[in-house]
C-alpha positions as CSV (number, residue, x, y, z in Angstrom):
1,M,-12.2,65.7,55.3
2,S,-15.5,66.3,57.5
3,V,-14.8,68.6,60.3
4,K,-17.2,65.9,62.5
5,V,-14.0,63.5,61.5
6,V,-11.0,65.8,62.6
7,Q,-13.1,66.6,65.5
8,L,-13.5,62.9,66.4
9,G,-10.0,62.1,65.9
10,A,-9.0,64.6,68.3
11,L,-10.9,63.5,71.4
12,L,-10.0,59.7,70.7
13,L,-6.3,61.1,70.5
14,K,-6.9,63.4,74.1
15,V,-8.6,60.4,75.5
16,W,-6.0,57.8,74.7
17,N,-3.3,60.2,76.1
18,T,-5.2,60.5,79.2
19,V,-5.5,56.5,79.7
20,R,-1.9,56.4,78.6
21,V,-0.6,58.6,81.6
22,I,-3.3,56.8,84.0
23,L,-1.5,53.7,82.9
24,V,2.2,54.6,83.3
25,R,1.2,56.5,86.3
26,E,-0.3,52.9,87.8
27,K,2.6,50.8,86.9
28,P,5.8,52.4,85.9
29,D,8.0,50.9,83.2
């Protein structure tokens, strides 16, 4: 597995977590 793929995956995961937190704060469910 390429190092770039791992780094990209980690970055996407971090971004997704941030977006999810923002959405939860705006609309608690």
